[in-house]
N, C-alpha and C positions, 0 to 999 in steps of 0.2 A: 377426611374421616379420621377419627382417633380411636384406637383400641384401648384396652384396659391399661391403667397406670401409665398413660402417655405413650404406649407403644404404637408406632406408626402402622397404619393399615398397609398390607403388602402392596396394594395397588398404588400407594403414594410415592414409593421410593424412587422409582425406576429411572426416570430421565436423568436425574443428577447422579445416582449411584453408578449407572451404566457409563455415563460420560466420565466420571471420576476414574473408574477402572481403565477406560480407554486411554485417557491421558497419562495415567501412571504407566501403562504399557508402552505408550509412545516414547516416554522419557526413559524407559528401561529401569524403573525404580521399584524396589520392594516396598511393602507397606511401611516397614520400619524406616527406610531411607526417606520416604515421602514425609512421614511424621516428623522426622528430625529436621528436614528442610522447612517444614511449615511451623515448627515450634509447638506441635501438638503431641499428645500421648498416642503411642502406637495403637493401643487398644481402641481408642476413640476413632481413629482413622479407619481401622478395620471394621468397626461397627457401622460407621457411615457407609462404607463401601458395600457391606453386606446387606444394608437396609435395616439393621437392628436399631440404629440411632438416627434421629433426624439431624441433618446439617443445619447450621445457622448461617445467616447472611455473612457473618464475619468469617466463618470457616470457608465458605465458598470463595470469598475474596482472597483469603490466604492460599487456597488451592489454586486459584487462577494465577496468582503471582508465581507460586512455586513451580507450577507445571507449564507456565508460559503458553496458555491455551488460546490466546488471541480472542478472548471474550466468550469462548464456547462454554466454559463452566459457569460464568455469570448468567448466560442465557439459559442454560439448563436449570440453574437454581430458580430463576424466575418462573420457568415452566412448572417445576416441581412445586414451588410455593403457590402458584396460581391454581394447580390441580387441588391442593389442599383447601383453597378458598372456593372450590366449585367451578373454576374456569376450565374450559377444555384444554387439553394438552395434546401434543403430537405423540403418536404411539412410538415405542421403541422397537424398531424392526431390525433384526440381525441381517447382515448381508446375505443375499441369495444369488449365488453365481448363476443359477439357471436362468434368471431373468435377463442375463446379458448374453444369451445364446451360447453358453458354454465357454465363454472367453475367460482369460485371466482377469481377475478383479483386484483392484487396489483398495483394500478396506481403509487404509490410512496412509497418506503420503506426508511426511514431515521433514522439513529442512531447517537446519540451524547453521547460520553463517556467522562466524566470529572473526572479528578484525582486531589485531593487536597494535595497529598503527603502521605496520609494515607488510603483514601477510594476512591473507584471508584463508580460513579453514572452514570447509563445508562438511557437515555431518548430515547424511541423508538416511532416513529410516523409512521403510515401507513394509506394511503388512499385506502380504499377497495371499489371495484365495484362488485355488485351482478349481474352476467350475467345469473344466473340460473332461474329455474321456481318456486323455493320455497324460503320462507324467510330464512335468516341466523340468527340464534339466539345465536351463540357462536363462538369463534375463539381460536384456540390452539396456545400457545406460549411456547417456550423452554428456559430454563435458565441452562447453562452448564459452569462450571469453571474448570480450571486445572492449579494449581500453578506451576507445573514442567512438562510441556508437553513432554520433552525429557527424563524423568525419571519416568516411570509409577509406579515403586515400591515405590519411595519416595512420589509421589502424593497419592497413595492408603493409605499409612501410615498416611499422613497428614489428609485426610478427614475421615479416620477411627477414629482418635483421636479427630478431631475437625471438625465435619460436618457443612456444610452450612445450616443455619436454616432460617425459615420464619421470625423470629424476626429480624435477621440481614438484610434480604432482604428488609423488609418494603414495599412490593409490593403494588403499587397503580395504578389504571387505570381509563381512562376517554373516553368518546365518544362525537363526535361533535367538532366544532371549539371552541377554547378557553377553553378547559377542561370543557365544559358546563355541561356534565352529568357524574357523577361517575359511574363506571361499577363494578358490583360484580364479584368475581372470585372464582373458586373452584379448588383444587389441583387434578391433574390427576395422576402424578407420583411424589413421594417424596423420593429421594435418597440423599446420602451424598454430592455428587457434581453435581447433575443433578435434575432439577425439570421440570415438564410439568404442565401447568395451562390452564384451560378453562376460557377465559374472556367471561362473559355473557353479552348479549345485554339487560341488565336490571339493575335497580338501586334499592334503598330502597323501592320506592313507585310505580314504573312503569316498563313496558317492552317497548323496542323500537327496534324491529327486523329490520334487513336490508332487505327490500323487493326487489323483482326482479326489475332491472333497476336502483336502488338507489345506491348512493355512500356516504361514510362518512369517516371522520378521526377517528382513534382510537389512543390513546396515553397511554403508561404505562412507569413506571420508577421503578427502584430498586437500592439498594446500596450493595456493597460487599467490605469487608475489604481487603487491599492489601496482607495480609497473605493468603488469599484464591484465589486471582486473579493473574494469570500469566501475563507476558508482551505480550499479544496477544489478538486479538478480531476477531472473524470469523462470516461472514454473509453467510448463506446457503440459496439458492433460492429454495423454495419448491412449490411456486405457480407462475403462469405466472405473470411477473413483468415488468412494463414499465420503471421504473427508480429506481436505487439503489444509496444511498449516505451514507457516514460515515464521522463523524467529531470527531477528538480526541483533547481534550483540556487539556494541561498539564501546570504545573508551569514552567516558563522560567528558574528559577534557577536550575532546574534539567537537563538543556541542553538536551532535548529529541531528539532522532533520530528515524525516522519511515520509514518502508519499507513494501511492500505488495506483496503477491503471490496469483495467481488464480489457481484453480484446478477444476477438474470435475471427474465424475465416469470413464471416458475413457481416460483422458489425464494426463500427468505429470504436476507438478507445473511449472508455467511460471510467469514472472513478470507481474504486472498490465499493461494493455494495454494503460492506460492513467495515467498521472503523478499525484502524491499526491501533492496538493498545501499546502504551509506553509504561515502563517501570524503571525506577532508579534503584539499582542494586549496587551499593557501595561506589566504587569508582567506575562502574559500567552503567550504560543506558541500554535497556533491552526493549526492542519493538517486536510485538507478536501479532499475528493475524491468522485467521482461519475461516474456512467456509465449508458448507456441507453440499454434497452432490454437485460438484462443478461439472459443467457439460464437457463432453469429449471435444477436443480441439480448442478449448478455451485456453487463453494465455493470461497469466497474472504476473505483472511486472512491478517490482518495487524499485524505487530509485531513492537516492539520498545525497545529501550534501553535508559538509563539515564546516560549520561557522567558526570553529575554534582552531582550524588547521594553521599551524605556524610553520611556514616554509622559510628556507634560507633566502629565497629570491624575493623580488618585489611583491607587494600586496596585489592580489588579483584585482582586475578592473571591476567597477561596479556591475557592468553587464555580465561578467563571468560569474560573479556572486549570484546574480539573479538567475542565470542559466543553471547553476548548481542547485538552486531552490525550485527548479521545475518550471521556470517562466520562459515561454517561447520568445526568441530574440528576433530583431529586425532581419528580414530576409527569409524568414519562415513563411511559406505561402499561405498558411492559415490566417495570418494577420491581415491579408489583403482580400479575404473572401467575406461575403455577407453570411453571417452565421445562420444556421438552420433554425427556424422558429419552432417553438413547442406547440403541439396540439393539446391545449388544456381544456378540460381537466383530464383527458385521457392519458396524457403523459406526465401527470403530476408526480408519480414516483420517480421517474427519470429526472424531472426538474429538481426535486429535493436532493437527489444524489449529486447532481452537478453543483448545487449550492453548497452542499457539505464539502465537496472538493475545493471550491473557491474559498470557503472559510478556512479550511486547513492550509491552503496556500497563503492566504492573508496572514495567518498566524506565523508561518515560517518567515515570511518577508518582514513582518513587524519586528521579529526578533533580530533581524539583521540590519535594520535601518529605522531611524526615527522620522516620523511623518507629522510635522507640525501643521500641515495644511489638510490632513486627512489622506485617505488613499482609496483606491478602487482596483478591482481586478475583473476582467471580462473573461468568459469561458474560453475563447480562442487563445488567450494568453497562457492557459495551462494545457493547450493542445486538444481542447474539446470544442467541436464545431457546433455549438448550440447557442441560442440567443438568450443568455443569462449573464448578469453581472451583479456584483455586490459593491456597495460604496460605504465606507466608514468615515463619516465626517469627524472633524476634531472634537466637536461637541454634538450631542444628540444621538438618536437611535440609528443603528445601521439600516441601510436601504438595500432591498433586493428587487431587481427588475427582471421581468421576462418579456421578451418580444418588444422592447421599447423603441419608440421613435419620437423625435422632437417634432411636434406639429405646429408650434407657434413660439415666437420670441417676442419679448416686450421690454420696454425701458431702454436705458443706455447700455452701451457695450463698454468694456474696458479691456486692457491688455496687460497680462501678467505672465510671469514665468510658470511653465509647467514642466514636469518630468514624466517619464513613462518607464515602467518596469521592463519594457521590451527593448529599450535602448537607454539604459540608465547612466551612461557615461556623459550625457549632455543635458542641458536645460534650454528651453526655447520660449520666447515671448509669443503668446497666442491671444488674439482678440476674440472675445466671446461675449454674448449677450448676458446681462446681469439677471435676466429672468427668462426661464424657459418653461414651456408646457409640454409634458411628456405623456404620450399615450402608451399604456402597457397593459399586460394581461395578468390577472390574479390566478392563483393555483386552481380556483374553482371555475375558471374560464370567463370571468367577467372582464370587460374592457373598462379601463379606468384612466382618467387624466389627472396628473399630479403636477402642481406648480412648484418649481425650485428657484431659489434666488441666491445671488452673489456667489460665495465660495462653494456652496453645495451645488448650485447650478453648474459651476465650472467642473466640479468633480463628476457630476452626472453626465454632462455633455461629453466629456472625455471618454467615458465608458460606453455611452451609446454610440459614439463614433467607432469604437473598436468593433462593435457588433455589426457595423456596416462596412468594414474593411477600410476605415479612414484612420490615419494617424495624425497626431497633433501637428507634425511638420507640414501636412497638407493645408492646415489652417493658418499658418504663419504668413505674414505680409510678404509680398514679392520683394526679393532682394535682401531679406533677413535670414540669418542662419542661427542654429543653436550654438551655444557656447559650451566649452568643456566644463564638467561639473566642478573642477578645481577652481574655476573663476567665478562660480556662483556663490553668492553670499547669503542666500535665503534659506538654507537647509535648517529645518527644525522650527521655522517661524511661520505664522499664519499669513495669508494674503491680506493686503491692506485695502480698506474701502473708506 
């Protein structure tokens, strides 16, 4: 609806304007500072936020980048634009502490992790709402690091010999907008790789409890050397939370790749339900992600690898590169289990999320290696125990398979070298049929049989094997062994027929 002279109807504003103000508060920016960062006039930014001016799609995109909102501002603009076109929109509901039984509510939880090539600096901001009957005088935070999360023995040795110290952390905390009031803190637990801290709602000369019905921002930051910090960051939801967001800020020269998994006390790891946004900002690459209303006890884990890391030592083994890109390696039990099939169409949404994670993994891997024969990834290879795989032939359209099984083979077989992302240091000669008939399920629940031939048949058969706990080494002729990748001469070229 449009009022006189192009003035927006008051009911049209709201999703985007409210979200814009939220994210400006998250970043601790004034309207003038936001306008400068976006390259817009301060008056225009103020009018958009107050609802006196309609935002454009370009404005929303600039705001998304400037505020690193993880897609939230783009989404709210689509809802705002859809409401103008008569499509239904979600209502803007302010946080109501009473609905959480009088508990402390986190209206927004935002973390920014910045890496300079040697040290990680975490800046954590939270807007707390006291819905209880008593003043809140302190708030518990946790600091946990693990340099080698997949090798507990190695991690234990590291922190035993070189514990994380308070001097290294340099923890500081503030209360209120703009870091207005320093907060005192006291240690609750002090272990080699784990700290718990009470942030006190008090400073050097005063106390400022959070009284019932009040809300405030708290902010704290600390640093950790990269010899203590692994390539992962996890957010655990311990209190009712309205919005969760994370921003990872890396040097562009390291060529970072980032992926994320969500888990809970009752569910297996699944890919993030919303995409991680990436923005190139000068000599930095910034990855941002956010979600609304995360369930209590959920955990959101971001992991990353650096393709451009230049170390003084020898180049990492191909298998270590793949491990850094999130590919499960030989010895992981998930590679030997039959993947859990999808109940389609009931689990179509879950199937789409798994495919999105597979596609993101394929993109990371393709940036690290050239695949002249095509490539494929099965869900167990990214730690997801579901029967889905994608195949990208060297020519032709990508293939997506759910619950696939080879039900028939035809024609001659041949023997050619294959590689596997889960043990990429070697290549092995594998005999396979040149034609296979694969039964699989479509997203709408229909059973389908598709015939694949030659190189595509080999790619598909390899991934179908993964979903049944079979590796290509199981298919090799008795008495033959894989060869080191250094001896293999077929990298980047197609199979020959």
